[in-house]
C-alpha positions as a LaTeX table, in Angstrom:
\begin{tabular}{lrrr}
\hline
Residue & $x$ (\AA) & $y$ (\AA) & $z$ (\AA) \\
\hline
Unk1 & 4.11 & $-37.67$ & 4.76 \\
Unk2 & 4.77 & $-37.27$ & 8.43 \\
Unk3 & 2.88 & $-35.75$ & 11.28 \\
Unk4 & 2.19 & $-32.17$ & 10.14 \\
Unk5 & 0.54 & $-28.91$ & 11.35 \\
Unk6 & $-0.42$ & $-26.18$ & 8.88 \\
Unk7 & $-1.51$ & $-22.59$ & 9.07 \\
Unk8 & $-2.72$ & $-19.83$ & 6.76 \\
Unk9 & $-2.70$ & $-16.11$ & 7.52 \\
Unk10 & $-2.13$ & $-12.67$ & 5.93 \\
Unk11 & 1.05 & $-11.10$ & 7.41 \\
Unk12 & 0.27 & $-7.83$ & 5.58 \\
Unk13 & $-3.20$ & $-7.36$ & 7.02 \\
Unk14 & $-3.93$ & $-4.58$ & 9.43 \\
Unk15 & $-5.17$ & $-7.11$ & 12.05 \\
Unk16 & $-2.00$ & $-9.12$ & 11.82 \\
Unk17 & 0.18 & $-6.00$ & 12.06 \\
Unk18 & $-1.78$ & $-4.84$ & 15.15 \\
Unk19 & $-1.45$ & $-8.28$ & 16.82 \\
Unk20 & 2.26 & $-8.70$ & 15.97 \\
Unk21 & 3.68 & $-7.06$ & 19.10 \\
Unk22 & 1.45 & $-9.31$ & 21.27 \\
Unk23 & 2.41 & $-12.40$ & 19.25 \\
Unk24 & 6.04 & $-11.59$ & 19.87 \\
Unk25 & 5.43 & $-11.18$ & 23.60 \\
Unk26 & 3.26 & $-14.28$ & 23.90 \\
Unk27 & 5.64 & $-16.52$ & 21.86 \\
Unk28 & 8.56 & $-15.32$ & 24.06 \\
Unk29 & 6.59 & $-16.32$ & 27.12 \\
Unk30 & 5.43 & $-19.59$ & 25.72 \\
Unk31 & 8.88 & $-20.74$ & 24.54 \\
Unk32 & 10.41 & $-19.54$ & 27.85 \\
Unk33 & 7.82 & $-21.65$ & 29.79 \\
Unk34 & 8.41 & $-24.68$ & 27.66 \\
Unk35 & 12.21 & $-24.49$ & 27.42 \\
Unk36 & 13.57 & $-26.92$ & 29.97 \\
Unk37 & 10.32 & $-28.76$ & 30.59 \\
Unk38 & 11.89 & $-31.73$ & 28.83 \\
Unk39 & 11.78 & $-29.69$ & 25.61 \\
Unk40 & 15.04 & $-28.27$ & 24.23 \\
Unk41 & 14.29 & $-25.61$ & 21.72 \\
Unk42 & 16.78 & $-24.14$ & 19.26 \\
Unk43 & 16.94 & $-22.01$ & 16.13 \\
Unk44 & 15.76 & $-23.06$ & 12.72 \\
Unk45 & 18.66 & $-25.52$ & 12.11 \\
Unk46 & 18.45 & $-27.15$ & 15.49 \\
Unk47 & 21.33 & $-25.05$ & 17.00 \\
Unk48 & 21.64 & $-21.69$ & 18.78 \\
Unk49 & 18.57 & $-19.84$ & 20.08 \\
Unk50 & 15.07 & $-19.56$ & 18.62 \\
Unk51 & 14.54 & $-16.42$ & 16.54 \\
Unk52 & 11.85 & $-14.03$ & 17.93 \\
Unk53 & 12.42 & $-10.79$ & 16.19 \\
Unk54 & 10.11 & $-7.91$ & 15.19 \\
Unk55 & 11.62 & $-7.76$ & 11.64 \\
Unk56 & 12.89 & $-11.27$ & 10.97 \\
Unk57 & 9.91 & $-13.07$ & 12.46 \\
Unk58 & 9.70 & $-16.20$ & 14.49 \\
Unk59 & 11.64 & $-19.41$ & 13.75 \\
Unk60 & 12.56 & $-22.36$ & 15.94 \\
Unk61 & 13.06 & $-26.12$ & 15.95 \\
Unk62 & 13.85 & $-28.80$ & 18.41 \\
Unk63 & 17.50 & $-28.91$ & 19.49 \\
Unk64 & 19.70 & $-31.50$ & 17.84 \\
Unk65 & 19.09 & $-34.50$ & 17.88 \\
Unk66 & 15.37 & $-33.80$ & 18.50 \\
Unk67 & 15.13 & $-31.34$ & 15.52 \\
Unk68 & 13.04 & $-32.10$ & 12.45 \\
Unk69 & 11.52 & $-29.19$ & 10.42 \\
Unk70 & 11.66 & $-25.53$ & 11.30 \\
Unk71 & 8.57 & $-23.67$ & 12.43 \\
Unk72 & 8.45 & $-20.18$ & 11.04 \\
Unk73 & 6.12 & $-17.20$ & 11.28 \\
Unk74 & 6.55 & $-14.09$ & 9.19 \\
Unk75 & 6.71 & $-10.58$ & 10.54 \\
Unk76 & 4.16 & $-8.14$ & 9.04 \\
Unk77 & 4.83 & $-7.74$ & 5.35 \\
Unk78 & 3.11 & $-7.81$ & 1.98 \\
Unk79 & $-0.66$ & $-8.37$ & 2.08 \\
Unk80 & $-0.86$ & $-11.74$ & 0.49 \\
Unk81 & $-2.16$ & $-15.07$ & 1.90 \\
Unk82 & 0.59 & $-17.28$ & 3.29 \\
Unk83 & 0.23 & $-20.99$ & 3.77 \\
Unk84 & 2.84 & $-22.84$ & 5.79 \\
Unk85 & 3.32 & $-26.27$ & 7.36 \\
Unk86 & 5.66 & $-27.85$ & 9.78 \\
Unk87 & 6.36 & $-31.58$ & 10.15 \\
Unk88 & 7.39 & $-32.35$ & 13.70 \\
Unk89 & 7.44 & $-36.15$ & 13.71 \\
Unk90 & 5.75 & $-35.80$ & 17.15 \\
Unk91 & 9.15 & $-34.87$ & 18.62 \\
Unk92 & 9.11 & $-32.93$ & 21.93 \\
Unk93 & 9.16 & $-29.50$ & 20.22 \\
Unk94 & 5.73 & $-30.30$ & 18.66 \\
Unk95 & 4.23 & $-28.89$ & 21.95 \\
Unk96 & 5.83 & $-25.54$ & 21.24 \\
Unk97 & 4.56 & $-25.58$ & 17.64 \\
Unk98 & 1.00 & $-26.37$ & 18.65 \\
Unk99 & 0.94 & $-23.89$ & 21.52 \\
Unk100 & 2.24 & $-21.05$ & 19.30 \\
Unk101 & $-0.30$ & $-21.88$ & 16.54 \\
Unk102 & $-3.18$ & $-22.01$ & 19.09 \\
Unk103 & $-2.13$ & $-18.71$ & 20.61 \\
Unk104 & $-1.93$ & $-17.04$ & 17.26 \\
Unk105 & $-5.41$ & $-18.38$ & 16.39 \\
Unk106 & $-6.74$ & $-16.97$ & 19.66 \\
Unk107 & $-5.32$ & $-13.58$ & 18.96 \\
Unk108 & $-6.59$ & $-13.58$ & 15.33 \\
Unk109 & $-9.52$ & $-16.04$ & 15.35 \\
Unk110 & $-10.96$ & $-14.97$ & 12.06 \\
Unk111 & $-7.84$ & $-14.76$ & 10.04 \\
Unk112 & $-5.18$ & $-17.18$ & 11.46 \\
Unk113 & $-6.39$ & $-20.65$ & 10.37 \\
Unk114 & $-4.81$ & $-23.77$ & 11.84 \\
Unk115 & $-4.87$ & $-27.42$ & 10.72 \\
Unk116 & $-3.23$ & $-30.60$ & 11.80 \\
Unk117 & $-2.91$ & $-34.28$ & 11.29 \\
Unk118 & $-3.48$ & $-34.55$ & 15.00 \\
Unk119 & $-6.73$ & $-34.74$ & 16.97 \\
Unk120 & $-8.00$ & $-31.66$ & 18.85 \\
Unk121 & $-9.11$ & $-33.76$ & 21.81 \\
Unk122 & $-6.00$ & $-35.97$ & 22.01 \\
Unk123 & $-2.99$ & $-34.45$ & 20.33 \\
Unk124 & $-3.67$ & $-30.79$ & 21.08 \\
Unk125 & $-4.68$ & $-31.36$ & 24.71 \\
Unk126 & $-1.20$ & $-30.45$ & 26.08 \\
Unk127 & $-0.98$ & $-27.26$ & 23.97 \\
Unk128 & $-4.43$ & $-26.19$ & 25.21 \\
Unk129 & $-3.25$ & $-26.62$ & 28.80 \\
Unk130 & $-0.06$ & $-24.65$ & 28.25 \\
Unk131 & $-1.92$ & $-21.78$ & 26.59 \\
Unk132 & $-4.55$ & $-21.81$ & 29.37 \\
Unk133 & $-1.75$ & $-21.79$ & 32.03 \\
Unk134 & 0.18 & $-18.98$ & 30.45 \\
Unk135 & $-2.65$ & $-16.66$ & 29.33 \\
Unk136 & $-5.88$ & $-17.94$ & 30.94 \\
Unk137 & $-7.27$ & $-18.30$ & 27.46 \\
Unk138 & $-9.46$ & $-21.23$ & 26.45 \\
Unk139 & $-10.48$ & $-22.21$ & 23.01 \\
Unk140 & $-13.79$ & $-24.02$ & 23.55 \\
Unk141 & $-14.40$ & $-25.45$ & 20.13 \\
Unk142 & $-12.17$ & $-27.28$ & 17.77 \\
Unk143 & $-10.54$ & $-24.69$ & 15.45 \\
Unk144 & $-8.63$ & $-27.21$ & 13.28 \\
Unk145 & $-9.59$ & $-26.96$ & 9.64 \\
Unk146 & $-8.34$ & $-27.70$ & 6.15 \\
Unk147 & $-5.98$ & $-24.65$ & 5.73 \\
Unk148 & $-5.79$ & $-25.33$ & 1.96 \\
Unk149 & $-9.42$ & $-24.70$ & 1.09 \\
Unk150 & $-9.58$ & $-21.98$ & $-1.50$ \\
Unk151 & $-5.82$ & $-21.61$ & $-1.63$ \\
Unk152 & $-5.11$ & $-23.64$ & $-4.76$ \\
Unk153 & $-7.01$ & $-23.58$ & $-8.08$ \\
Unk154 & $-9.02$ & $-26.72$ & $-8.86$ \\
Unk155 & $-7.37$ & $-29.37$ & $-11.01$ \\
Unk156 & $-9.29$ & $-30.29$ & $-14.15$ \\
\hline
\end{tabular}
């Protein structure tokens, strides 16, 4: 399977559209802060620059050879639930993935659900510190949940 983070959200909701400009600003700040702190970030394929675009959305990976799977986040669009996941294999860019997910959850606490194979207390500790340092925002309780609940019909 691999070490994986998941998230569920509605890119077409009014709340997401309203938060989108702040998400773009905050992700730009987060990735800029993390770039060079022993984390080389790149575009979706492990080369070039991360994508942070109002229309094309957000997409990044670790730089080759520390790339694994691309993290991506849709720009506002059709109002349908979206479920995504990103396997990071615990590579250095995992910190960028978890920090971005946590910040999105903080901006949209009721509608941006996050889940992980990792432990909130251990594996998300660094991301919590980066988000606190960058934005002064603290998430006091463990927000990690099963992001698939209610997403797929039951199997009979």
